[in-house]
C-alpha positions in Angstrom: 17.1 -23.4 -28.5 19.7 -23.8 -31.1 19.7 -21.1 -34.1 18.2 -23.5 -36.7 15.3 -24.3 -34.4 14.7 -20.6 -33.6 14.8 -19.5 -37.3 12.6 -22.7 -37.9 10.1 -21.1 -35.3 10.6 -17.7 -36.8 9.3 -19.2 -40.2 6.3 -20.8 -38.6 5.6 -17.2 -37.0 5.9 -15.5 -40.6 3.6 -18.0 -42.0 1.0 -17.5 -39.3 1.3 -13.9 -39.3 0.9 -14.1 -43.0 -2.5 -15.8 -42.8 -4.0 -12.3 -41.3 -2.4 -10.5 -44.3 -4.1 -12.9 -46.9 -7.5 -12.7 -45.0 -7.5 -8.8 -45.4 -6.2 -9.1 -49.4 -9.0 -11.8 -50.0 -11.4 -9.4 -48.3 -10.2 -6.4 -50.3 -10.3 -8.5 -53.4 -14.1 -8.8 -52.8 -14.2 -12.5 -51.3 -16.8 -13.2 -48.5 -15.6 -14.7 -45.3 -17.2 -18.0 -45.5 -16.3 -18.6 -49.1 -12.8 -17.8 -47.9 -12.8 -20.0 -44.8 -14.4 -23.0 -46.9 -11.8 -22.8 -49.7 -9.0 -22.3 -47.3 -10.0 -25.6 -45.5 -10.5 -27.6 -48.8 -7.1 -26.7 -49.8 -5.5 -27.2 -46.4 -7.1 -30.7 -46.1 -6.0 -31.8 -49.4 -2.3 -31.0 -48.4 -2.4 -32.7 -44.9 -4.4 -36.1 -46.0 -1.1 -38.0 -47.0 0.4 -36.9 -43.5 -3.1 -38.1 -41.7 -3.4 -41.3 -43.6 0.2 -42.2 -42.8 -0.1 -41.0 -38.9 -3.4 -43.1 -39.4 -1.6 -46.4 -39.8 0.0 -46.3 -36.2 -3.1 -45.2 -33.9 -6.8 -46.2 -33.8 -9.3 -44.1 -35.7 -11.9 -45.4 -32.8 -10.2 -43.3 -30.1 -9.7 -40.2 -32.1 -13.1 -39.8 -33.9 -14.5 -37.5 -31.4 -11.6 -35.4 -31.0 -11.6 -34.8 -34.8 -15.0 -33.4 -34.7 -14.6 -31.4 -31.5 -11.2 -29.9 -32.5 -12.5 -29.6 -36.0 -14.9 -27.2 -34.7 -13.2 -25.4 -32.0 -9.5 -25.1 -33.6 -10.2 -24.6 -37.1 -13.9 -24.0 -38.5 -15.2 -21.6 -35.7 -12.0 -19.7 -35.1 -11.3 -19.2 -38.8 -14.7 -18.1 -39.8 -14.8 -15.5 -36.8 -11.3 -13.9 -37.6 -12.7 -13.8 -41.5 -15.5 -11.8 -40.5 -13.5 -9.7 -38.2 -10.9 -9.0 -41.1 -13.6 -6.9 -42.9 -13.2 -4.1 -40.3 -9.8 -4.8 -38.7 -6.1 -4.8 -39.8 -3.7 -7.8 -40.1 -1.7 -6.5 -36.9 -5.0 -5.9 -34.9 -6.1 -9.4 -35.5 -3.0 -10.9 -34.6 -2.7 -9.1 -31.4 -6.1 -10.0 -30.5 -5.3 -13.9 -31.2 -2.3 -13.7 -28.9 -4.9 -13.4 -26.0 -5.2 -17.3 -26.2 -2.6 -18.2 -23.7 -4.3 -15.4 -21.3 -7.8 -17.0 -21.7 -6.1 -20.5 -21.4 -4.5 -19.4 -18.2 -8.0 -18.1 -16.7 -9.8 -21.4 -17.7 -7.1 -23.7 -16.3 -6.8 -22.0 -12.9 -10.7 -21.7 -12.8 -11.3 -25.3 -13.2 -8.1 -26.8 -12.0 -7.0 -25.7 -8.4 -3.3 -27.0 -9.0 -3.2 -24.8 -12.0 -3.6 -21.5 -10.1 -0.8 -19.2 -9.1 -0.6 -15.5 -8.5 1.6 -14.6 -11.4 -0.9 -16.3 -13.6 -3.7 -14.3 -12.2 -1.6 -11.1 -12.6 -1.2 -12.3 -16.2 -4.8 -12.5 -17.1 -5.4 -9.0 -15.5 -2.8 -7.3 -17.4 -3.9 -9.2 -20.6 -7.5 -8.3 -20.1 -6.3 -4.5 -19.5 -4.8 -4.6 -23.0 -7.8 -6.3 -24.5 -10.1 -3.7 -23.0 -7.8 -0.8 -24.4 -8.0 -2.5 -27.9 -11.9 -3.5 -27.8 -13.5 -1.5 -25.3 -16.1 1.1 -25.6 -13.6 4.0 -25.8 -11.8 2.3 -28.6 -11.4 3.5 -32.2 -11.7 -0.2 -33.4 -14.7 -1.7 -34.3 -16.0 -3.4 -31.0 -18.1 -6.0 -32.8 -15.4 -7.5 -34.8 -13.1 -7.2 -31.6 -15.6 -9.5 -29.9 -15.6 -11.8 -32.9 -11.7 -12.2 -32.2 -12.1 -12.7 -28.6 -14.6 -15.4 -29.3 -12.4 -17.1 -31.5 -9.4 -16.8 -29.1 -11.4 -18.5 -26.3 -12.4 -21.1 -28.9 -8.6 -21.8 -29.6 -8.0 -21.9 -25.6 -10.7 -24.6 -25.1 -9.2 -26.7 -27.6 -5.8 -26.4 -26.6 -7.1 -27.3 -22.9 -8.8 -30.3 -24.2 -5.7 -31.4 -26.4 -3.7 -31.0 -23.2 -5.7 -33.3 -21.2 -6.5 -36.0 -23.5 -5.2 -39.5 -22.5 -2.0 -40.7 -23.5 -3.4 -43.3 -26.0 -4.5 -40.2 -28.1 -2.0 -38.6 -30.5 -2.4 -35.0 -30.4 -0.6 -34.5 -33.8 -3.1 -36.9 -35.4 -5.8 -35.0 -33.9 -4.7 -31.8 -35.1 -4.4 -33.2 -38.9 -8.0 -34.8 -38.5 -9.3 -31.7 -37.3 -8.2 -29.8 -40.3 -9.8 -32.7 -42.6 -13.2 -32.3 -40.3 -13.3 -28.4 -40.6 -12.9 -28.9 -44.2 -15.9 -31.1 -44.3 -18.1 -28.8 -42.3 -17.2 -25.6 -44.1 -17.4 -27.5 -47.9 -21.1 -26.5 -48.3 -20.1 -22.8 -48.0 -17.8 -22.8 -50.9 -20.8 -22.4 -53.1 -22.7 -19.6 -51.0 -20.7 -16.6 -51.9 -22.2 -14.1 -54.2 -19.0 -14.6 -56.4 -18.9 -17.9 -58.0 -15.5 -20.2 -58.1 -15.3 -19.5 -61.5 -15.2 -15.7 -61.1 -12.5 -15.7 -58.6 -9.5 -14.2 -59.9 -6.0 -16.0 -60.5 -4.6 -13.3 -57.8 -7.3 -14.4 -55.2 -6.5 -18.3 -55.8 -2.8 -17.7 -55.5 -3.7 -15.9 -52.1 -6.1 -18.7 -51.1 -3.6 -21.4 -52.1 -0.7 -19.6 -49.8 -3.5 -19.3 -47.0 -4.4 -23.0 -46.9 -1.5 -25.1 -48.0 1.4 -22.9 -46.9 -0.2 -20.7 -43.9 -2.2 -23.6 -42.4 -1.4 -26.9 -43.3 2.6 -26.6 -43.8 2.9 -24.3 -41.1 1.0 -26.6 -38.7 3.3 -29.7 -39.8 6.5 -27.8 -39.0 5.1 -26.6 -36.0 4.2 -30.1 -34.7 7.4 -31.3 -35.6 9.4 -28.6 -33.8 7.4 -29.0 -30.7 8.9 -32.2 -30.4 12.4 -30.9 -30.7 12.4 -27.9 -28.7 9.5 -28.6 -26.1 5.9 -26.8 -25.8 7.5 -24.0 -23.5 10.1 -22.9 -26.0 7.4 -23.4 -29.0 5.1 -20.9 -27.0 7.4 -18.1 -27.8 5.7 -18.1 -31.3 3.0 -16.5 -29.5 5.0 -13.1 -29.2 6.5 -13.7 -32.7 3.1 -14.1 -34.8 1.8 -10.5 -34.0 5.3 -9.0 -34.7 5.3 -10.7 -38.2 1.7 -9.7 -38.8 2.1 -6.1 -37.7 5.3 -5.9 -40.0 3.6 -7.5 -43.0 0.4 -5.3 -42.7 2.7 -2.2 -42.5 4.5 -3.1 -45.7 2.0 -4.9 -48.1 -1.5 -3.1 -46.7 0.1 0.4 -45.5 -1.3 -0.1 -42.1 -0.1 2.0 -39.4 0.8 1.2 -35.9 -1.5 3.3 -33.6 -0.6 4.2 -30.1 -3.8 2.2 -29.1 -2.5 -0.9 -30.9 1.0 -0.4 -29.3 -0.1 0.2 -25.7 -3.0 -2.7 -26.0 -0.3 -5.2 -27.7 2.3 -4.5 -24.9 -0.2 -4.9 -22.1 -1.5 -8.3 -23.7 2.4 -9.7 -24.5 3.0 -8.9 -20.8 -0.1 -10.6 -19.5 0.9 -13.7 -21.9 4.4 -13.6 -20.2 3.0 -13.7 -16.6 0.0 -16.0 -17.6 2.9 -18.8 -18.9 4.5 -18.6 -15.6 5.0 -21.9 -14.2 5.5 -21.3 -10.5 2.6 -22.7 -8.3 1.3 -20.8 -5.5 
């Protein structure tokens, strides 16, 4: 990987790590989780529509209709909502560490459903990752268990979406599906814009700035850049973002939210990262 591509990957990690920071800031500003997600998705969709329409000229909408809906739920609407609710109790760093379990769940699902995907190293990775997860959200943890479970479900949702995209036929374009899923997710969440106790007119200018950055920059722009980067450096190199996002989010949380890096977060996070490393091992049994 060239220095230029690594810096772009680092930028994406900072943007995605920043999404957890803005979630916490918006919760602290008094916005409700569903309202945050709905406005985030709406702003993200507005930005992504031109890219989507340009991409749609080269591909059939007929073959992509169902994936738009499925990935719109599993990869945007559902996990965004769950992480937003979890952000009421959990810090930005903890949220990002729990999201880093996505490759671990992916490995578990793959070698459970597909025999050719199994390897001893992946099994070790899954076990180590779950040990870290248990430390973070287990019964003896100081963190809010229910919020941790919401993050686990969200990560599982991301995993299922990722596996589905990996198994789609060649005639389907995954970047088009990803863009379409953002638009579909926005449509699904649109009614919730008006359900918060705070009306849209009552949202402060500072909160609107956070929402704009969260929706346009941290969601749509980061996604478009990452999709282009995958084509340049390949999916394996791109997967390093899994390690960089928590580091980004933890750093931003410490700087802007006065969050602290506890021993439990450090130990659980290290085990999860180690689990991700082994779970990404390509050697088959």
